[in-house]
Chimera marker file (.cmm) of the C-alpha trace (Angstrom):
<marker_set name="trace">
<marker id="1" x="-33.247" y="-0.552" z="4.219" r="1" g="1" b="0" radius="0.5"/>
<marker id="2" x="-29.793" y="0.575" z="5.641" r="1" g="1" b="0" radius="0.5"/>
<marker id="3" x="-26.885" y="2.082" z="3.507" r="1" g="1" b="0" radius="0.5"/>
<marker id="4" x="-23.064" y="1.558" z="4.371" r="1" g="1" b="0" radius="0.5"/>
<marker id="5" x="-20.014" y="3.677" z="2.657" r="1" g="1" b="0" radius="0.5"/>
<marker id="6" x="-17.437" y="1.785" z="1.831" r="1" g="1" b="0" radius="0.5"/>
<marker id="7" x="-13.935" y="3.355" z="0.204" r="1" g="1" b="0" radius="0.5"/>
<marker id="8" x="-12.409" y="1.310" z="-2.621" r="1" g="1" b="0" radius="0.5"/>
<marker id="9" x="-8.970" y="1.919" z="-3.115" r="1" g="1" b="0" radius="0.5"/>
<marker id="10" x="-7.658" y="3.147" z="-6.528" r="1" g="1" b="0" radius="0.5"/>
<marker id="11" x="-4.592" y="1.142" z="-6.169" r="1" g="1" b="0" radius="0.5"/>
<marker id="12" x="-5.836" y="-2.523" z="-5.607" r="1" g="1" b="0" radius="0.5"/>
<marker id="13" x="-9.715" y="-2.597" z="-5.512" r="1" g="1" b="0" radius="0.5"/>
<marker id="14" x="-9.836" y="-3.394" z="-1.686" r="1" g="1" b="0" radius="0.5"/>
<marker id="15" x="-12.929" y="-1.915" z="0.308" r="1" g="1" b="0" radius="0.5"/>
<marker id="16" x="-12.889" y="-0.647" z="3.591" r="1" g="1" b="0" radius="0.5"/>
<marker id="17" x="-16.374" y="0.741" z="5.223" r="1" g="1" b="0" radius="0.5"/>
<marker id="18" x="-15.284" y="4.469" z="5.699" r="1" g="1" b="0" radius="0.5"/>
<marker id="19" x="-16.439" y="4.905" z="9.140" r="1" g="1" b="0" radius="0.5"/>
<marker id="20" x="-12.874" y="2.776" z="9.598" r="1" g="1" b="0" radius="0.5"/>
<marker id="21" x="-10.722" y="4.794" z="8.001" r="1" g="1" b="0" radius="0.5"/>
<marker id="22" x="-8.557" y="7.374" z="10.043" r="1" g="1" b="0" radius="0.5"/>
<marker id="23" x="-7.713" y="10.180" z="7.303" r="1" g="1" b="0" radius="0.5"/>
<marker id="24" x="-4.480" y="11.032" z="9.069" r="1" g="1" b="0" radius="0.5"/>
<marker id="25" x="-3.267" y="7.355" z="8.387" r="1" g="1" b="0" radius="0.5"/>
<marker id="26" x="-3.458" y="7.847" z="4.979" r="1" g="1" b="0" radius="0.5"/>
<marker id="27" x="-0.886" y="10.640" z="4.923" r="1" g="1" b="0" radius="0.5"/>
<marker id="28" x="2.061" y="8.384" z="6.276" r="1" g="1" b="0" radius="0.5"/>
<marker id="29" x="4.235" y="6.867" z="3.500" r="1" g="1" b="0" radius="0.5"/>
<marker id="30" x="8.155" y="5.752" z="3.356" r="1" g="1" b="0" radius="0.5"/>
<marker id="31" x="9.813" y="4.419" z="0.865" r="1" g="1" b="0" radius="0.5"/>
<marker id="32" x="11.406" y="2.143" z="3.321" r="1" g="1" b="0" radius="0.5"/>
<marker id="33" x="8.397" y="0.950" z="3.887" r="1" g="1" b="0" radius="0.5"/>
<marker id="34" x="8.477" y="-2.923" z="2.888" r="1" g="1" b="0" radius="0.5"/>
<marker id="35" x="5.752" y="-3.207" z="0.487" r="1" g="1" b="0" radius="0.5"/>
<marker id="36" x="6.753" y="-6.917" z="-0.589" r="1" g="1" b="0" radius="0.5"/>
<marker id="37" x="6.098" y="-8.950" z="2.718" r="1" g="1" b="0" radius="0.5"/>
<marker id="38" x="7.508" y="-11.966" z="2.968" r="1" g="1" b="0" radius="0.5"/>
<marker id="39" x="5.761" y="-13.968" z="5.848" r="1" g="1" b="0" radius="0.5"/>
<marker id="40" x="6.452" y="-17.318" z="7.805" r="1" g="1" b="0" radius="0.5"/>
<marker id="41" x="3.394" y="-19.299" z="8.760" r="1" g="1" b="0" radius="0.5"/>
<marker id="42" x="3.967" y="-20.090" z="12.650" r="1" g="1" b="0" radius="0.5"/>
<marker id="43" x="2.101" y="-23.130" z="13.964" r="1" g="1" b="0" radius="0.5"/>
<marker id="44" x="-0.897" y="-21.926" z="16.274" r="1" g="1" b="0" radius="0.5"/>
<marker id="45" x="-4.344" y="-23.374" z="17.846" r="1" g="1" b="0" radius="0.5"/>
<marker id="46" x="-5.888" y="-23.338" z="14.649" r="1" g="1" b="0" radius="0.5"/>
<marker id="47" x="-8.012" y="-21.132" z="11.956" r="1" g="1" b="0" radius="0.5"/>
<marker id="48" x="-10.211" y="-18.636" z="13.547" r="1" g="1" b="0" radius="0.5"/>
<marker id="49" x="-8.914" y="-19.250" z="17.091" r="1" g="1" b="0" radius="0.5"/>
<marker id="50" x="-6.870" y="-16.561" z="18.546" r="1" g="1" b="0" radius="0.5"/>
<marker id="51" x="-4.494" y="-17.394" z="21.483" r="1" g="1" b="0" radius="0.5"/>
<marker id="52" x="-2.282" y="-14.216" z="22.543" r="1" g="1" b="0" radius="0.5"/>
<marker id="53" x="1.738" y="-14.754" z="21.214" r="1" g="1" b="0" radius="0.5"/>
<marker id="54" x="0.701" y="-18.164" z="19.501" r="1" g="1" b="0" radius="0.5"/>
<marker id="55" x="0.957" y="-18.732" z="15.456" r="1" g="1" b="0" radius="0.5"/>
<marker id="56" x="0.321" y="-16.327" z="13.107" r="1" g="1" b="0" radius="0.5"/>
<marker id="57" x="2.213" y="-14.856" z="10.145" r="1" g="1" b="0" radius="0.5"/>
<marker id="58" x="5.678" y="-13.453" z="11.349" r="1" g="1" b="0" radius="0.5"/>
<marker id="59" x="7.409" y="-10.907" z="8.925" r="1" g="1" b="0" radius="0.5"/>
<marker id="60" x="10.696" y="-12.061" z="7.800" r="1" g="1" b="0" radius="0.5"/>
<marker id="61" x="12.593" y="-8.620" z="7.793" r="1" g="1" b="0" radius="0.5"/>
<marker id="62" x="15.509" y="-9.948" z="5.731" r="1" g="1" b="0" radius="0.5"/>
<marker id="63" x="13.799" y="-11.476" z="2.998" r="1" g="1" b="0" radius="0.5"/>
<marker id="64" x="10.593" y="-8.344" z="3.032" r="1" g="1" b="0" radius="0.5"/>
<marker id="65" x="11.754" y="-5.675" z="0.255" r="1" g="1" b="0" radius="0.5"/>
<marker id="66" x="11.474" y="-2.170" z="-0.511" r="1" g="1" b="0" radius="0.5"/>
<marker id="67" x="10.357" y="-0.611" z="-3.747" r="1" g="1" b="0" radius="0.5"/>
<marker id="68" x="14.024" y="0.168" z="-3.879" r="1" g="1" b="0" radius="0.5"/>
<marker id="69" x="15.121" y="-3.620" z="-3.588" r="1" g="1" b="0" radius="0.5"/>
<marker id="70" x="12.513" y="-4.952" z="-5.295" r="1" g="1" b="0" radius="0.5"/>
<marker id="71" x="13.622" y="-2.536" z="-8.688" r="1" g="1" b="0" radius="0.5"/>
<marker id="72" x="17.481" y="-3.789" z="-7.956" r="1" g="1" b="0" radius="0.5"/>
<marker id="73" x="15.995" y="-7.360" z="-8.158" r="1" g="1" b="0" radius="0.5"/>
<marker id="74" x="15.513" y="-9.817" z="-10.955" r="1" g="1" b="0" radius="0.5"/>
<marker id="75" x="13.099" y="-11.814" z="-9.548" r="1" g="1" b="0" radius="0.5"/>
<marker id="76" x="10.795" y="-8.363" z="-8.229" r="1" g="1" b="0" radius="0.5"/>
<marker id="77" x="11.767" y="-6.058" z="-10.620" r="1" g="1" b="0" radius="0.5"/>
<marker id="78" x="8.472" y="-6.433" z="-12.889" r="1" g="1" b="0" radius="0.5"/>
<marker id="79" x="6.348" y="-6.341" z="-9.552" r="1" g="1" b="0" radius="0.5"/>
<marker id="80" x="7.649" y="-3.089" z="-8.624" r="1" g="1" b="0" radius="0.5"/>
<marker id="81" x="7.282" y="-1.824" z="-12.295" r="1" g="1" b="0" radius="0.5"/>
<marker id="82" x="3.821" y="-3.019" z="-12.170" r="1" g="1" b="0" radius="0.5"/>
<marker id="83" x="3.272" y="-0.826" z="-8.951" r="1" g="1" b="0" radius="0.5"/>
<marker id="84" x="5.075" y="2.093" z="-10.246" r="1" g="1" b="0" radius="0.5"/>
<marker id="85" x="2.488" y="2.343" z="-13.456" r="1" g="1" b="0" radius="0.5"/>
<marker id="86" x="-0.614" y="1.658" z="-11.309" r="1" g="1" b="0" radius="0.5"/>
<marker id="87" x="0.432" y="4.589" z="-9.337" r="1" g="1" b="0" radius="0.5"/>
<marker id="88" x="1.250" y="6.890" z="-12.806" r="1" g="1" b="0" radius="0.5"/>
<marker id="89" x="-2.035" y="5.910" z="-13.919" r="1" g="1" b="0" radius="0.5"/>
<marker id="90" x="-3.861" y="6.721" z="-10.877" r="1" g="1" b="0" radius="0.5"/>
<marker id="91" x="-1.958" y="10.366" z="-10.423" r="1" g="1" b="0" radius="0.5"/>
<marker id="92" x="-3.073" y="10.799" z="-14.365" r="1" g="1" b="0" radius="0.5"/>
<marker id="93" x="-6.303" y="10.289" z="-13.814" r="1" g="1" b="0" radius="0.5"/>
<marker id="94" x="-6.226" y="12.660" z="-10.667" r="1" g="1" b="0" radius="0.5"/>
<marker id="95" x="-4.736" y="15.290" z="-13.048" r="1" g="1" b="0" radius="0.5"/>
<marker id="96" x="-7.024" y="14.235" z="-15.589" r="1" g="1" b="0" radius="0.5"/>
<marker id="97" x="-10.152" y="15.028" z="-13.607" r="1" g="1" b="0" radius="0.5"/>
<marker id="98" x="-8.539" y="18.476" z="-11.724" r="1" g="1" b="0" radius="0.5"/>
<marker id="99" x="-8.469" y="16.505" z="-8.486" r="1" g="1" b="0" radius="0.5"/>
<marker id="100" x="-4.688" y="17.265" z="-8.151" r="1" g="1" b="0" radius="0.5"/>
<marker id="101" x="-3.023" y="19.827" z="-10.052" r="1" g="1" b="0" radius="0.5"/>
<marker id="102" x="0.739" y="19.799" z="-11.911" r="1" g="1" b="0" radius="0.5"/>
<marker id="103" x="1.578" y="22.453" z="-9.012" r="1" g="1" b="0" radius="0.5"/>
<marker id="104" x="0.759" y="20.527" z="-5.853" r="1" g="1" b="0" radius="0.5"/>
<marker id="105" x="2.993" y="17.763" z="-7.789" r="1" g="1" b="0" radius="0.5"/>
<marker id="106" x="5.665" y="19.777" z="-8.231" r="1" g="1" b="0" radius="0.5"/>
<marker id="107" x="5.687" y="20.642" z="-4.743" r="1" g="1" b="0" radius="0.5"/>
<marker id="108" x="5.609" y="17.257" z="-3.336" r="1" g="1" b="0" radius="0.5"/>
<marker id="109" x="9.167" y="16.721" z="-5.642" r="1" g="1" b="0" radius="0.5"/>
<marker id="110" x="10.441" y="19.980" z="-4.552" r="1" g="1" b="0" radius="0.5"/>
<marker id="111" x="10.508" y="21.709" z="-7.864" r="1" g="1" b="0" radius="0.5"/>
<marker id="112" x="7.886" y="24.336" z="-6.384" r="1" g="1" b="0" radius="0.5"/>
<marker id="113" x="8.701" y="27.907" z="-4.551" r="1" g="1" b="0" radius="0.5"/>
<link id1="1" id2="2" r="1" g="1" b="0" radius="0.2"/>
<link id1="2" id2="3" r="1" g="1" b="0" radius="0.2"/>
<link id1="3" id2="4" r="1" g="1" b="0" radius="0.2"/>
<link id1="4" id2="5" r="1" g="1" b="0" radius="0.2"/>
<link id1="5" id2="6" r="1" g="1" b="0" radius="0.2"/>
<link id1="6" id2="7" r="1" g="1" b="0" radius="0.2"/>
<link id1="7" id2="8" r="1" g="1" b="0" radius="0.2"/>
<link id1="8" id2="9" r="1" g="1" b="0" radius="0.2"/>
<link id1="9" id2="10" r="1" g="1" b="0" radius="0.2"/>
<link id1="10" id2="11" r="1" g="1" b="0" radius="0.2"/>
<link id1="11" id2="12" r="1" g="1" b="0" radius="0.2"/>
<link id1="12" id2="13" r="1" g="1" b="0" radius="0.2"/>
<link id1="13" id2="14" r="1" g="1" b="0" radius="0.2"/>
<link id1="14" id2="15" r="1" g="1" b="0" radius="0.2"/>
<link id1="15" id2="16" r="1" g="1" b="0" radius="0.2"/>
<link id1="16" id2="17" r="1" g="1" b="0" radius="0.2"/>
<link id1="17" id2="18" r="1" g="1" b="0" radius="0.2"/>
<link id1="18" id2="19" r="1" g="1" b="0" radius="0.2"/>
<link id1="19" id2="20" r="1" g="1" b="0" radius="0.2"/>
<link id1="20" id2="21" r="1" g="1" b="0" radius="0.2"/>
<link id1="21" id2="22" r="1" g="1" b="0" radius="0.2"/>
<link id1="22" id2="23" r="1" g="1" b="0" radius="0.2"/>
<link id1="23" id2="24" r="1" g="1" b="0" radius="0.2"/>
<link id1="24" id2="25" r="1" g="1" b="0" radius="0.2"/>
<link id1="25" id2="26" r="1" g="1" b="0" radius="0.2"/>
<link id1="26" id2="27" r="1" g="1" b="0" radius="0.2"/>
<link id1="27" id2="28" r="1" g="1" b="0" radius="0.2"/>
<link id1="28" id2="29" r="1" g="1" b="0" radius="0.2"/>
<link id1="29" id2="30" r="1" g="1" b="0" radius="0.2"/>
<link id1="30" id2="31" r="1" g="1" b="0" radius="0.2"/>
<link id1="31" id2="32" r="1" g="1" b="0" radius="0.2"/>
<link id1="32" id2="33" r="1" g="1" b="0" radius="0.2"/>
<link id1="33" id2="34" r="1" g="1" b="0" radius="0.2"/>
<link id1="34" id2="35" r="1" g="1" b="0" radius="0.2"/>
<link id1="35" id2="36" r="1" g="1" b="0" radius="0.2"/>
<link id1="36" id2="37" r="1" g="1" b="0" radius="0.2"/>
<link id1="37" id2="38" r="1" g="1" b="0" radius="0.2"/>
<link id1="38" id2="39" r="1" g="1" b="0" radius="0.2"/>
<link id1="39" id2="40" r="1" g="1" b="0" radius="0.2"/>
<link id1="40" id2="41" r="1" g="1" b="0" radius="0.2"/>
<link id1="41" id2="42" r="1" g="1" b="0" radius="0.2"/>
<link id1="42" id2="43" r="1" g="1" b="0" radius="0.2"/>
<link id1="43" id2="44" r="1" g="1" b="0" radius="0.2"/>
<link id1="44" id2="45" r="1" g="1" b="0" radius="0.2"/>
<link id1="45" id2="46" r="1" g="1" b="0" radius="0.2"/>
<link id1="46" id2="47" r="1" g="1" b="0" radius="0.2"/>
<link id1="47" id2="48" r="1" g="1" b="0" radius="0.2"/>
<link id1="48" id2="49" r="1" g="1" b="0" radius="0.2"/>
<link id1="49" id2="50" r="1" g="1" b="0" radius="0.2"/>
<link id1="50" id2="51" r="1" g="1" b="0" radius="0.2"/>
<link id1="51" id2="52" r="1" g="1" b="0" radius="0.2"/>
<link id1="52" id2="53" r="1" g="1" b="0" radius="0.2"/>
<link id1="53" id2="54" r="1" g="1" b="0" radius="0.2"/>
<link id1="54" id2="55" r="1" g="1" b="0" radius="0.2"/>
<link id1="55" id2="56" r="1" g="1" b="0" radius="0.2"/>
<link id1="56" id2="57" r="1" g="1" b="0" radius="0.2"/>
<link id1="57" id2="58" r="1" g="1" b="0" radius="0.2"/>
<link id1="58" id2="59" r="1" g="1" b="0" radius="0.2"/>
<link id1="59" id2="60" r="1" g="1" b="0" radius="0.2"/>
<link id1="60" id2="61" r="1" g="1" b="0" radius="0.2"/>
<link id1="61" id2="62" r="1" g="1" b="0" radius="0.2"/>
<link id1="62" id2="63" r="1" g="1" b="0" radius="0.2"/>
<link id1="63" id2="64" r="1" g="1" b="0" radius="0.2"/>
<link id1="64" id2="65" r="1" g="1" b="0" radius="0.2"/>
<link id1="65" id2="66" r="1" g="1" b="0" radius="0.2"/>
<link id1="66" id2="67" r="1" g="1" b="0" radius="0.2"/>
<link id1="67" id2="68" r="1" g="1" b="0" radius="0.2"/>
<link id1="68" id2="69" r="1" g="1" b="0" radius="0.2"/>
<link id1="69" id2="70" r="1" g="1" b="0" radius="0.2"/>
<link id1="70" id2="71" r="1" g="1" b="0" radius="0.2"/>
<link id1="71" id2="72" r="1" g="1" b="0" radius="0.2"/>
<link id1="72" id2="73" r="1" g="1" b="0" radius="0.2"/>
<link id1="73" id2="74" r="1" g="1" b="0" radius="0.2"/>
<link id1="74" id2="75" r="1" g="1" b="0" radius="0.2"/>
<link id1="75" id2="76" r="1" g="1" b="0" radius="0.2"/>
<link id1="76" id2="77" r="1" g="1" b="0" radius="0.2"/>
<link id1="77" id2="78" r="1" g="1" b="0" radius="0.2"/>
<link id1="78" id2="79" r="1" g="1" b="0" radius="0.2"/>
<link id1="79" id2="80" r="1" g="1" b="0" radius="0.2"/>
<link id1="80" id2="81" r="1" g="1" b="0" radius="0.2"/>
<link id1="81" id2="82" r="1" g="1" b="0" radius="0.2"/>
<link id1="82" id2="83" r="1" g="1" b="0" radius="0.2"/>
<link id1="83" id2="84" r="1" g="1" b="0" radius="0.2"/>
<link id1="84" id2="85" r="1" g="1" b="0" radius="0.2"/>
<link id1="85" id2="86" r="1" g="1" b="0" radius="0.2"/>
<link id1="86" id2="87" r="1" g="1" b="0" radius="0.2"/>
<link id1="87" id2="88" r="1" g="1" b="0" radius="0.2"/>
<link id1="88" id2="89" r="1" g="1" b="0" radius="0.2"/>
<link id1="89" id2="90" r="1" g="1" b="0" radius="0.2"/>
<link id1="90" id2="91" r="1" g="1" b="0" radius="0.2"/>
<link id1="91" id2="92" r="1" g="1" b="0" radius="0.2"/>
<link id1="92" id2="93" r="1" g="1" b="0" radius="0.2"/>
<link id1="93" id2="94" r="1" g="1" b="0" radius="0.2"/>
<link id1="94" id2="95" r="1" g="1" b="0" radius="0.2"/>
<link id1="95" id2="96" r="1" g="1" b="0" radius="0.2"/>
<link id1="96" id2="97" r="1" g="1" b="0" radius="0.2"/>
<link id1="97" id2="98" r="1" g="1" b="0" radius="0.2"/>
<link id1="98" id2="99" r="1" g="1" b="0" radius="0.2"/>
<link id1="99" id2="100" r="1" g="1" b="0" radius="0.2"/>
<link id1="100" id2="101" r="1" g="1" b="0" radius="0.2"/>
<link id1="101" id2="102" r="1" g="1" b="0" radius="0.2"/>
<link id1="102" id2="103" r="1" g="1" b="0" radius="0.2"/>
<link id1="103" id2="104" r="1" g="1" b="0" radius="0.2"/>
<link id1="104" id2="105" r="1" g="1" b="0" radius="0.2"/>
<link id1="105" id2="106" r="1" g="1" b="0" radius="0.2"/>
<link id1="106" id2="107" r="1" g="1" b="0" radius="0.2"/>
<link id1="107" id2="108" r="1" g="1" b="0" radius="0.2"/>
<link id1="108" id2="109" r="1" g="1" b="0" radius="0.2"/>
<link id1="109" id2="110" r="1" g="1" b="0" radius="0.2"/>
<link id1="110" id2="111" r="1" g="1" b="0" radius="0.2"/>
<link id1="111" id2="112" r="1" g="1" b="0" radius="0.2"/>
<link id1="112" id2="113" r="1" g="1" b="0" radius="0.2"/>
</marker_set>
């Protein structure tokens, strides 16, 4: 029998084999990232068939939104608030079990010395 380790995302529950995760990529985040991604399905060769430069789901940068744009959008505000609430619950649990400290949070938001 072979055992395989997976890391479950605390936010969405998606699992990824740990050997495929590069820890340095987990440190990147920007409030400008388009977390609501609107994509247009382009015609292509068909499901499961790869052809370079043909088909796929192309990101529409004008309709996609950052968290701040989502908060301003009456249509997407509830979703943005749901994301915020989930993040707060995750941070709260990390604080509760001692995985992060209040000092780390204060330093992160610029309140640390």
